[in-house]
N, C-alpha and C positions, 0 to 999 in steps of 0.2 A: 587472534583473528586479524586479517588484513584490515587496515584502516584507510579510508579514502576521504578526500576533501569533498564536502557536500556543496558543490557548485559555488555560487556567489555568497553563500553564508560564510565561507572560509573555515568552517568547523570540520573537524576530523570525526568520521563516524565509521562504524563497522560495516563490512561488506554485506553481512546479513544482520538485519535489525529485527524488530518485533512489531507486528501489527497488533493492535489491542482492541479491535472491534469485538472480538470474542469475549473480552472481559467486561464489556458494557451490555451487550444484548444481541439478539437476533441469531444466536448460535446455540440455543439451549442455555440452561442455567449453569453458571459458574459462581461458586461461593467467593466471598471476599478473601477468605484465607487461601483458597486455591489460586485466586488471581494474584495475590501478593507472592505466593510461592512460584508462580510462573515468571513474574518479574525478577525475582531473586535468582532463579535458575538461569534465566537468560543472561543476566549480568555476570554471573559466575562463569558462564560459557564464553564470555568475551563480547557480548552485545552491548553497544554503547548508543544505540538509536532506538527510541520508542516512537511509534506513530499512533495518534489517537484522534478524536474529534469531539466536539461539544455535544453531538447528538448520540454518541455511543452510550446507550443506557441513560439518555438525558443528562449526561455529565458524569455518570458513574465511573466510566473508564478513566476520565481525567482525574476524578477525585481519588481513585485508588492509586494512580500513579503519583499524585500529590502526597499521599500518605507514605508511599514507598520512598519518595525523595526525602521527606522529612526524617524518616528512620535511617536512611543511608546517605547522608550529606557528603560522604567521602567519594561516592561513585561518580565518575565523570560521564554525564549523560547529555545527549542532545534530545530534546523532546519537541516533536512536531505535532501541532493540533490543527484542526480545520474549523471553518465557520461558514455559515450561509444556509444551512439546511433546517433552521429553526422557524423559517417563515415560508410563505408561498414562493415558489420558484419563478419569480418575475424579476426582470432587471431593475425595476424601480425600488426593490428592497435592498439593493447593493449600494448603500450610501454610508457616508462617514458616521452618522449618528448610530446606525445599527452596528457598524464595525466596532465602534468604541464600546457599545453595550456588550456585544458578544465576546470581545477580547477581555473586557473587565471580568466577565463571568469565568472565562477560562483561566485567567490569572488567579482568581480566588480558588477555583477548583484545584489547580496545580500548585498553588502556593509559590508563585513566581512573580516577581516585580516586572520583569521583562520576559516575554515569551520568546523562546529561541527561534521558532519558525511557525508562522500561521499560513495555512493554505486555504484558498477559496475552495469550497467543497462541491466540486462538480456543478458549477452554476450554469445558467442558460448561456447559449453561445454568444448572445449579444454582449454579455458582461466582458468577454475577452477583448472586445473591440471598443470599450468605453474608456476614454482618457480620464474621465471623472473617477472611475473606480480605482484606477492605478494611482491617481493623485491622492485619493483617500488613503490607500495603503502606504504611500510614501509619508503621509502625515502621521500615521501610526508609528512609523519608524522614527520620524523626527521627534515625536512626543515621548519616545522611550517605552511605549507599550509593547512593541515587538522589535526584535532584532533584525529579522528578515521575513520576507513573504514569498510564497509560491502559489501554485495552483494544483488542484487535483482534477483530472479531466476524464471524460468518457471517450472522447474522439481525438484522433490524431490531429485533425485540423485545429482543434482548440489548443492543443499543446503547442503547435507551431506558432499560433497567434501569440500565446503567452511568452514563448521563448524570444520573440522579437521585441518584447518590452525590456527596457534596460534595467528595470528594478527587479525583475523576476529572478529569484535565486534558485528555485527548484521547480520541477514538474513531476507530478505523480501520475502514473498511468498503468493500466493493466498490461502485463507482459508475462506470457507463459508459453508453453509448447503448443497450446491451442489458440494463441492470439499473437501472431508474429508481425502484424502490420507496423508497430512502432519501430521495428528494425529498419524499415525502408527509409524514412525521413526523420522521424522524431529524434532518435538517438544520435545520428550524425549532426543534426542541427543543434541539439543541446550541447554536444561536445565542442562544436565550433564556437558557440556563444559562451561557454563556461558555465552553463546551467546544470545543476545536479539533477539526476534522474532517480526517482524513488519508484521501484517496480513493485506493484501490488498484485494480489491474487495469483501468486506464483504457482500455486497448486490447483488452480481452477476449482476453488471451493472444496478441495479435498480429492477431486477425481484423480489427480496425478500421484496420489499415494498408492494407487492401484489396490486399495483395500475395499472398494465398493463393488457390489454386484447389482444386477438389475433390480433385485428385490430389496436392496437397502432402503430403509426408511429413516426419517429424521423427525425430531420433536416438532410439535405444532408451532412453537415459537422460534423455530430455526428457519432462516430465510431460504434454506434449501428445500423446505416444504412449501412456504407461502409465496415465494417470489419466482417460481420457475417460469411463469408467463409474464413477469415484469409487472405484477399487480401492485407492488409496493414502491419499487424504484427501478432504475434501469436494469433490464433483464441481463445485461452483460456482466453485472456484478455477481450473478449466480451461475455457477458452472460455466463462466465465460460466455454465456449466451448460447451454448450448444445443447443438443439433445442429450439427456442424461445417459440413456442406453448406449448411444454412439460414443459418448465420452468414456464410459466404462470399458468398452471394447478397445478403443484406441489407447487408453492408459495401460491396459494389460499388454498390448503390443510393445509399447515403449518400455515398460518395466522389464520385459524379458531381455532387453538389451542394455540395462543399466550396469555400470561397472560392479563387479562382485563386492567391492569394498564399500559400496553405498547402497542405502535403501532406495527404492524408486522415488520417494519424496525427496531425499537428499540430492539425488541426481537431478531432479527437476528444478530444485532451488539453485543448485550449483550452476546449472545451465544458464539460468537467468542472470545470476551474479557475474558470470564470466562473459556476458555480452558486452562488447566495447561501448562505452558511454553510460552504462549502468553504474550508479554510485552505490546504492544499497537496495536490497530486496527485503520485503517485509512480510514474511509468512506469519500467520497467527498461530497461537497455541492455547489449548484449554487445559493442559496438564504439564507437569514438570518434565515428564518423559518427552512429550512433543517439543517443548522448548529446547531441551538439550539436543535432541536429534536434529531439529532445524538449524540450530546454531552450528552444529558440526559440519554442515554443508559449506560453511564459510572457510573451512580448512581443507576442503577437497582439492586435490590436484586437478590439473587440466583434464577435462573430459575427452575421451577418444573422439576422433573425427567421425567415426561410424555412428556414434550416438547423435551428434549434431545433424548428420545427414538424414538419419531416421526421423528426427523431429521435423525436418523440412518435408520429407516424403509423406509422412502422416498428415501433416497440415495441408499440403497441396491436394492430397487425395480425398480427405474427409471434410475439411473445415474451411478452406480458403473461400469457396464460393458462398458460403453462408455468412462468414464474419468479416472478410477482408474489406468489403465495401461499406459495411454498416458502421464500423467504429474507426 
């Protein structure tokens, strides 16, 4: 698989990585054996970048990755985690004392002396404008607790504020066929600044697999059941904030024009990975088959212009008015 430099980290990572929220929780149950098998299958398929967070299963995702690392010390991996969602979401909690406690916990979970990349996990907007926050992150680098830091954001304006900071190595943002706003300013600004872009939710919580119908249901402990109205966290993280039935219909339209050599999901992932400025895209997987299929999108050739035109047409007709101004 193609390897790309992850912004100011200087590390080489696969164009398609693995998001591991599913291995921690909020996507239904995944056994530890199945989770380890997903990690193994991803690596065998060429994935060299895992993304996790300290709140995915209250550290379960990090701990499983840590066990995988211990069993496979030969595998060249870059592991990104996140911090900041273990407390009330107020700017006053984003201080060095908490950062040290959170990163120490992640270091134990992952079995790493120095964390490769730590991202602020979708904090309040004021955090992106605080010199003290970024001074604290610089201190963690100086102390050797982390090698690099970045941010995960909900809104494009937050990404642009972080990109302007000289120490920001990466920005993680939602980008998929139903969420195109990052193409306008965020990706060009990141490329100019040398900041890596980690694209998350590339399948719009599974909608872009084109395997769902209006009657599809999900487990009670799956965020696609309990967060459709944003009751637990930002609604944009679930189905990209669009109406489920509308998304099902749009996904079917797009899938009908996917290249014959790719599944609808692979085409959707490849489209994100091929956007100028994207370093890596991080679909999740709950099974070995999903992990292998997602990784294969990293080897897809250039998508036809007709597919990209249809992405724009569907977005403009169905979703722009709803989501473009919101995130």
